VMD Tcl script that draws the C-alpha trace (Angstrom):
set ca {
  {-6.36 33.42 -18.30}
  {-4.25 30.15 -19.60}
  {-4.04 28.33 -16.51}
  {-0.17 27.14 -17.11}
  {0.49 31.19 -17.21}
  {-0.63 30.58 -13.39}
  {1.64 27.55 -12.57}
  {4.47 28.01 -14.33}
  {6.56 30.41 -12.17}
  {6.22 28.18 -9.25}
  {7.14 24.52 -11.01}
  {10.25 23.00 -10.95}
  {10.69 20.80 -14.41}
  {11.69 17.32 -15.01}
  {13.26 15.87 -18.14}
  {13.83 12.36 -16.74}
  {12.66 9.73 -14.71}
  {15.90 10.20 -12.49}
  {14.92 13.96 -11.92}
  {11.44 12.95 -10.48}
  {12.45 10.27 -8.61}
  {15.35 12.40 -6.90}
  {12.57 15.24 -6.15}
  {10.33 12.53 -4.74}
  {13.21 10.93 -2.20}
  {15.04 14.10 -1.49}
  {12.51 16.15 -1.13}
  {8.98 14.74 0.07}
  {10.36 11.51 1.47}
  {11.94 14.21 4.33}
  {9.01 15.93 4.71}
  {6.76 13.11 5.10}
  {9.32 11.92 7.45}
  {8.24 15.32 9.84}
  {4.82 14.26 9.76}
  {3.73 15.62 6.19}
  {0.97 14.34 4.15}
  {0.88 14.95 0.37}
  {-1.53 14.19 -1.73}
  {-0.89 13.66 -5.44}
  {-2.73 14.08 -9.14}
  {-0.77 13.90 -11.90}
  {-2.70 15.53 -15.38}
  {-1.52 14.47 -18.76}
  {-1.53 18.42 -19.90}
  {0.43 20.91 -18.18}
  {-1.79 23.57 -19.77}
  {-4.80 21.98 -17.79}
  {-6.41 23.70 -14.64}
  {-6.78 21.94 -11.33}
  {-10.60 22.11 -11.23}
  {-12.93 19.36 -10.52}
  {-15.12 18.05 -12.97}
  {-18.22 19.75 -11.43}
  {-16.33 22.77 -11.69}
  {-15.56 22.55 -15.17}
  {-18.66 22.00 -16.63}
  {-20.26 24.39 -14.62}
  {-18.27 27.04 -16.12}
  {-18.04 25.48 -19.53}
  {-21.79 25.52 -19.68}
  {-22.60 29.05 -18.13}
  {-19.69 30.42 -19.99}
  {-19.67 34.21 -19.94}
  {-16.85 36.57 -18.81}
  {-17.10 35.60 -15.01}
  {-16.02 32.28 -13.89}
  {-18.57 30.56 -11.18}
  {-18.36 31.23 -7.71}
  {-19.32 28.85 -4.67}
  {-22.94 30.37 -4.11}
  {-23.47 28.75 -7.86}
  {-21.10 25.72 -7.38}
  {-23.18 25.04 -4.25}
  {-26.92 25.29 -6.08}
  {-25.92 23.15 -9.25}
  {-24.40 20.37 -6.80}
  {-27.45 20.42 -4.76}
  {-29.47 19.78 -8.14}
  {-27.65 17.22 -9.08}
  {-27.89 15.41 -5.76}
  {-31.74 16.44 -5.69}
  {-31.34 14.30 -8.91}
  {-29.88 11.24 -7.56}
  {-32.21 10.89 -5.38}
  {-34.98 11.11 -7.73}
  {-33.40 8.09 -9.20}
  {-33.36 5.58 -6.63}
  {-29.46 5.93 -6.61}
  {-29.02 7.63 -2.86}
  {-29.84 3.90 -1.46}
  {-26.94 1.23 -1.29}
  {-26.78 -2.13 -0.17}
  {-26.69 -1.74 3.15}
  {-28.85 1.51 3.24}
  {-28.84 4.99 2.64}
  {-25.28 6.12 1.16}
  {-23.57 9.66 3.15}
  {-23.45 12.38 1.08}
  {-19.90 11.75 0.58}
  {-20.61 8.28 -0.35}
  {-23.15 9.39 -3.13}
  {-20.63 11.75 -4.38}
  {-17.95 9.08 -4.29}
  {-19.74 6.80 -6.46}
  {-20.99 9.80 -9.08}
  {-17.31 10.48 -9.26}
  {-16.28 6.75 -10.07}
  {-19.03 6.41 -12.66}
  {-18.03 9.96 -14.45}
  {-20.64 12.14 -13.31}
  {-19.72 15.38 -12.26}
  {-18.70 16.11 -8.67}
  {-16.72 18.83 -6.99}
  {-14.00 15.93 -5.68}
  {-11.03 15.85 -7.33}
  {-9.37 12.34 -7.67}
  {-5.86 11.97 -6.07}
  {-3.86 9.59 -5.07}
  {-1.95 9.50 -1.46}
  {1.44 7.27 -3.78}
  {3.88 9.97 -5.88}
  {4.33 6.85 -8.31}
  {1.17 6.46 -9.19}
  {0.55 10.38 -9.46}
  {3.49 10.57 -11.91}
  {1.95 7.48 -13.94}
  {-1.00 9.84 -14.26}
  {0.97 12.60 -15.76}
  {2.31 10.91 -18.10}
  {-0.65 8.18 -19.00}
  {-1.29 7.62 -22.52}
  {-4.24 8.18 -23.93}
  {-6.45 7.77 -27.19}
  {-9.64 9.71 -28.80}
  {-10.88 7.48 -31.43}
  {-7.70 4.76 -31.78}
  {-5.35 7.73 -32.11}
  {-3.31 8.82 -29.23}
  {-3.37 12.25 -27.66}
  {-0.88 14.64 -25.29}
  {1.89 12.53 -26.13}
  {3.29 15.96 -27.62}
  {2.20 18.03 -24.79}
  {3.90 18.31 -21.15}
  {2.56 16.72 -18.04}
  {2.10 17.99 -14.86}
  {2.42 16.62 -10.99}
  {0.96 18.52 -8.60}
  {1.63 17.34 -4.44}
  {-0.93 19.42 -2.13}
  {0.11 19.59 1.04}
  {-3.39 18.11 3.00}
  {-1.66 17.90 6.81}
  {-4.24 18.01 9.33}
  {-6.58 18.30 6.41}
  {-7.94 14.96 6.43}
  {-11.22 14.41 7.46}
  {-10.91 10.60 8.25}
  {-7.78 11.85 10.91}
  {-9.64 15.06 12.64}
  {-11.79 14.79 14.68}
  {-13.84 18.13 13.93}
  {-14.19 16.87 10.16}
  {-14.47 12.99 10.88}
  {-18.47 13.16 10.95}
  {-19.12 14.38 7.65}
  {-17.96 10.50 6.00}
  {-21.42 9.65 7.56}
  {-23.32 13.28 7.20}
  {-26.94 12.40 5.19}
  {-27.25 16.25 4.14}
  {-23.87 18.72 2.77}
  {-21.77 18.75 5.59}
  {-20.04 21.83 4.53}
  {-21.20 25.33 4.98}
  {-24.28 26.72 2.34}
  {-23.46 30.05 1.33}
  {-24.08 32.93 3.94}
  {-26.95 35.19 3.58}
  {-27.05 38.75 4.36}
  {-28.48 38.71 7.51}
  {-26.69 35.33 8.49}
  {-24.78 35.39 12.03}
  {-21.63 35.91 12.38}
  {-20.32 32.37 13.28}
  {-21.80 31.22 10.00}
  {-20.21 33.87 7.95}
  {-16.96 32.56 9.29}
  {-18.09 29.27 8.34}
  {-18.74 29.93 5.08}
  {-15.19 32.16 4.39}
  {-13.13 29.12 5.95}
  {-14.81 26.57 3.61}
  {-13.60 28.98 0.80}
  {-10.21 29.55 1.76}
  {-9.22 25.78 2.91}
  {-8.99 22.46 1.37}
  {-10.00 18.85 2.93}
  {-9.03 15.43 2.01}
  {-11.07 12.22 2.08}
  {-9.09 9.01 1.84}
  {-12.56 6.44 1.82}
  {-12.50 2.98 2.74}
  {-11.86 1.11 -1.04}
  {-14.95 1.42 -1.92}
  {-13.72 -1.31 -5.31}
  {-10.57 -2.54 -6.66}
  {-9.55 0.53 -8.49}
  {-9.91 2.72 -5.41}
  {-7.91 0.19 -3.51}
  {-5.38 -0.43 -6.58}
  {-4.51 3.86 -6.98}
  {-4.28 4.04 -3.65}
  {-6.98 6.59 -3.98}
  {-8.61 9.92 -2.39}
  {-10.10 12.75 -2.91}
  {-9.42 16.53 -2.27}
  {-12.43 19.01 -1.92}
  {-13.26 22.53 -0.62}
  {-15.34 25.63 -1.71}
  {-14.25 27.81 -4.62}
  {-12.03 30.30 -3.95}
  {-12.14 33.53 -2.60}
  {-10.27 36.51 -1.93}
  {-8.69 37.39 0.95}
  {-5.99 35.28 0.53}
  {-4.32 36.75 -2.58}
  {-2.36 34.76 -5.21}
  {0.74 36.17 -6.25}
  {1.75 36.06 -9.66}
  {5.15 35.12 -9.15}
  {7.83 34.55 -6.82}
  {8.58 38.07 -6.90}
  {7.11 40.16 -4.31}
  {6.91 42.84 -7.16}
  {5.16 41.25 -9.84}
  {1.74 42.01 -8.34}
  {-1.34 39.61 -7.72}
  {-4.21 37.54 -9.79}
  {-7.08 38.30 -9.79}
  {-9.90 36.02 -8.22}
  {-11.38 34.97 -11.61}
  {-8.05 34.27 -12.84}
  {-7.26 32.01 -9.83}
  {-10.62 30.63 -10.82}
  {-9.67 29.87 -13.96}
  {-6.87 27.95 -12.90}
  {-8.23 25.99 -9.20}
  {-11.83 25.57 -8.15}
  {-9.50 25.06 -4.33}
  {-8.19 27.77 -2.74}
  {-4.31 26.09 -3.20}
  {-1.49 28.52 -2.21}
  {1.17 27.63 -5.00}
  {4.96 27.41 -3.63}
  {8.23 27.25 -5.40}
  {9.69 23.73 -4.45}
  {12.90 24.53 -2.13}
  {14.82 21.12 -1.57}
  {16.29 23.19 1.27}
  {12.76 24.64 2.91}
  {11.33 22.51 5.73}
  {7.53 22.28 3.95}
  {5.14 25.05 4.07}
  {1.62 25.62 5.51}
  {-1.60 23.30 4.72}
  {-3.05 23.77 1.72}
  {0.43 24.74 -0.23}
  {0.77 22.93 -3.69}
  {3.25 22.39 -5.69}
  {4.51 21.25 -8.92}
  {6.65 19.90 -11.54}
  {6.33 20.26 -15.26}
  {6.91 16.93 -16.80}
  {8.82 17.56 -20.84}
  {6.57 15.71 -23.15}
  {10.45 14.16 -24.37}
  {10.03 12.23 -20.59}
  {6.77 10.71 -20.82}
  {6.80 7.26 -22.81}
  {10.41 7.00 -20.85}
  {8.82 7.11 -17.29}
  {5.82 5.08 -18.34}
  {8.33 2.18 -19.06}
  {10.09 2.99 -15.81}
  {7.31 3.00 -14.03}
  {5.70 -0.09 -15.62}
  {9.07 -2.17 -14.82}
  {9.85 -1.09 -11.46}
  {5.89 -1.10 -10.27}
  {3.85 -2.82 -12.56}
  {2.04 0.24 -13.35}
  {0.26 0.18 -16.29}
  {-3.83 0.31 -17.29}
  {-4.50 -2.77 -16.45}
  {-3.10 -2.69 -12.95}
  {-4.44 1.07 -12.26}
  {-8.36 0.50 -13.95}
  {-8.54 -2.92 -13.00}
  {-12.34 -3.25 -13.63}
  {-14.52 -3.34 -16.58}
  {-14.86 0.66 -16.85}
  {-11.45 0.43 -16.96}
  {-11.17 -2.21 -19.79}
  {-14.00 -0.56 -21.80}
  {-11.78 2.66 -21.99}
  {-8.17 1.44 -22.29}
  {-8.31 -2.48 -23.48}
  {-8.56 -1.81 -26.92}
  {-7.60 1.42 -27.49}
  {-6.14 1.22 -31.50}
  {-10.12 1.09 -32.49}
  {-11.80 3.60 -33.08}
  {-15.18 4.53 -31.53}
  {-16.63 6.46 -35.04}
  {-16.25 6.86 -38.30}
  {-13.24 8.88 -39.45}
}
mol new
graphics top color blue
foreach p $ca { graphics top sphere $p radius 0.5 }
foreach p [lrange $ca 0 end-1] q [lrange $ca 1 end] { graphics top cylinder $p $q radius 0.2 }
display resetview
C-alpha cells in the first residue's frame, strides 16, 4: 500500500509560502491559544510513511507480506540495547544513561530507534518538508511534493505529565512489554494502551542541534486494532486494514481533516499539509530570509557539515 493513499484524503494542499503561513497562524495559533500542543514533522517526499527508523529498517529487513507488530519491534529494540550495553555505550560522562537517553544518543548518530524526530516550531517543521538534499552530488526530491505533519500531543508530553515523568530517568524500558497470554488483565490493558496512544518527549538540549531545531521526539507502540482507521472523510468508504495502517505509520496516530472552523480534536490526532514541489524553492528562500534557516543553522555541528557542507562533491564514482 502506498502511504500517500493513506494520508491524501485528509491533507490540505499549499502551493505557496503564504498558504502554509496562513494555516499555521489562523488555525494552529488559535488552537495553541486554547492550550493544545503540537509537534511538527516535515518530510521532503509526501509519499513516505511516518515511520521510526527502527520500524522502517525492521520492515525492510524482515520483508514478507505482513508488516511487523509491536512484539517483533520490542524484541529487535531489546537486542539493539543489549548490544549498546556490550559496547559500553550506555555510560555517559555523568554515569549510566537512562534508556531514553541512550535512544536519544543513538538517534542523533543515525542508529535505528523507535523515536521519531519532531520539532515544536512549525516553521522549522516546514523547513524540513522543503529541505534540499543531495545524493552523490545531485539534488533529490526537488520534483516531489513534501509533507508537513502537525501532531496533537496535548497532555502526552512526558516531561509535564506526572504519570510518565519518571520515564526520563528509567534504566529499563519504561513502556509495557508484550503481554503474555496468562498475563494479568492490568498488564494486558497497559500493553493495549501503549499500542493505541502516542507520547512526546522534549529532552534537555543534549547538543546544539537539538537546541537549534527546538527538537523533541514522538514515540509509542506499533498500532493495533481496534481502533479503526477510516479510508477517507466519507463515513461509508470503509476502514484500512491494520497491515495497511502499519505500512503508513508506526504510531497509533489518527488522521483528521484540517478544518479551520473546528476547535481541535483529541490527543493522538494528526493533521497534514502537502507542500507542492513547485513551491519548495521559494519557501526555502522565505524561511532563510525571515528566520535564517539553512543547513548551517539547523545542523550546527560537524556531523551536519559532513552531510551538508560540501553537497556538490560526489561521494562515489559515477
